[in-house]
C-alpha positions, 0 to 999 in steps of 0.5 A: 495470506498463503505462502507456497514453500519450495525446498531446493536440493542438490544431491552432492550436499547433505540431504538430511538438511531438507526434512529439518528445513521444511519443519522450520520453515513451516513453523516460522511462516506460520507463527507469523500468521500466514498459511503455508503450501508445501508439496508432500514428501512423497511427490519428489525425493524428500519433497524437495526440488532437484532435477528439472523433472522435479521442477515440472512436478512442483510446477504442476502442484502450484497450478493446482493451488492458490497462493500469494507468494512463493518462499524458495528455501535452500538448506544446501546448495540447491539446483538452479535447473529445477528451481527455474522449471518449478517457478518460471510460471508461478506468476507471483513474487518470489523470496529467495532464503539460504541457510548459513553455514556455521563454523564447526559444522563444515565437514562434508556431512553438514557443509551446506554451501547455500551461500554459493548455490543461491548465487547460482539460482539467482543467475539463472532466474536473472537469464530467465528474466524471472523477478525474485526477492533477496533481502539478505543473502544468507539468513537463519529462519529462526532469527528475528531478522528473518521474521522481519523479512517474511513480514516485508515479503508479505507486504511486497506480495500484497503490493504486487498482486493488488496493483497489477490490475486496478480501476481508479475512479476520477469523480468529477473534473480536474480542480480548476485551479490545480494544474498540479494534479494533471496525469496522463491516463494512457500512461497509468493503462500501460501499468495496467491501471484503468481510469473511469471517469465520472462527472459530477453532475451524475453524483448530484443528480443520484443525490437528488433523486435519493429519499431521506427515507431510504434504508441505504441513507438511514444506515449510512447516517448511523455509520458516519455518527457512530464513526466520528463526532458529529454532534455540531453537523446540522441535520440537513448537512448530515442528510446530504453527506449521508446521501453522498456516501451512498452514492459513491459506494454505488459508483465504486461497486458499479465501476469496481473501483479500487481506488478513487479521487474526487473534485471536492471544491467548490460545487459541493460547497456552492450547491449542497454546502458540504465537503466530501471530507467525512466520507472520504475519511471513512472510505479510507478507513475501509481501505478504499483509498480516496484522494482529494482534489482529483489527485488520482496519482495520490490516490493511486499511491495511497492504494499502494501504501494501504496494501503495504502496511495492510492499514489505512493510508491518507493523502496530506499537503506538505503544508507548514514548517515547524519552528526552525528544525528543518527535519520537521514539518506540519502535514495537513488536510481539511478533514479527510484523514482516516480515524486509524491515523488520528489520536483516538476520539479526536475527530469531530465534524466542522465547517470548512473555514476557508469555504465558510469565508470565501462562500458564506456561512454554512457552506463548508460542513463535512471536515473531520477535524483532529490531530494525527497520532504519533508513530512511524510512518511511510510516505510516497507520491507519484507523477506521470511523466513521459509515458511513465509513472515515477514515484518517490518514497521514504519513511519518518515519524509523526511526533507528539510536538504541539500544534496550537488548537487554532490550526484548522483541519487535521494535522500532525507534525512529521519528522523526516531525516534530511527533510530540507534536501528531500523536499528541495528534490521533491520540488525541482522534480515537479512533484505535487504538493500532496503526499500520501502516508500510512502507518509503519515503516514499509519503505523496503517492501514498497521499493522492492514491489515497485522496482522488482515486480511492478517496474515503476520508476523511482525518484531518489530523494537521498 
């Protein structure tokens, strides 16, 4: 990820601060593992932007380069007219950082007044309809807190840039029994999300036409057996699952899909004797968000979470209470969870017990069972309503609380503050029983990307 760095200046204030700021900001941002793009000093006075003419020079500099976000640093008051001229067409998220004044350095040679100058920049950006991010009003760039701001801003950029124009694949019809996962394609399109529908008959026809000696099938089988424990999986079922993996890869490539949702029952079980769980798990591990039960809304939520965390995401059920602790619950699904989220080496492929019971022995091979590892999480889900996309989101953690080994599928105990209140808000406002989850605490970044830049609606859970 590359950040364009811009430095504001106003001539009444000490310009000597600009050079030091350039050095500090480059050092901080690059120390966090990001690239920087800095306008050469000779292009304007001190390499900063003060006048409208300076802004136009900087805007041209941006047009000639590639970058994922802009960090506008104000070592002193800065100039709002130069700033808007420079960044009105940047087309990416913008983080505003202003240096704090220090007691003992408030004489005319050292006083910054960036506290005030940042307000002027914010005001003019607002007047011009230019979206921007401001986590803290003033912040020392050498502080740990600012480092966290940059990391969160990187997450904002990934989400915004990665969600502007996406293709989601709806593979199969809506799971017949689940009216809960209905969605509005036209509402999604308003936000730049295009839906491509592919019938399961096409998937089955491609599988039937595929030979077991096909090099792609052999390679996929090797990938899947190296991905998790397939020792109990019958060879004919592994072959069918491998063919499904190849077919989904083909469809994703042909339709340029960024995420998918798949009708996972009951045709796969009735005609092939498999579930798609293992393939879905491995797709998610590769960063291609894949939702179960044709839940397109949560496939989109998973993509956003995966972008925010730069890690795989998964889709789970709000499934069980955990003892009498109302801040804990069991999150579960049959077996589509990427191994990054699971306890190391805990995955193993089994039969789906529900289909084994309902359809008979050998009808549900493919669940990658195991336990979800402990650690911080960010969760989210989405619905379409009245032509809008409406999300909720929050943070919590998976604990190491014990779930008896007889509990089938992949699961973990989640602890979320004030969960009883949140789950009631979720239910009363018409959200599905699914929730998307990823690692880490990315709630601030996700909310900023959704509301400031992407203009999604948010259902508050507080």
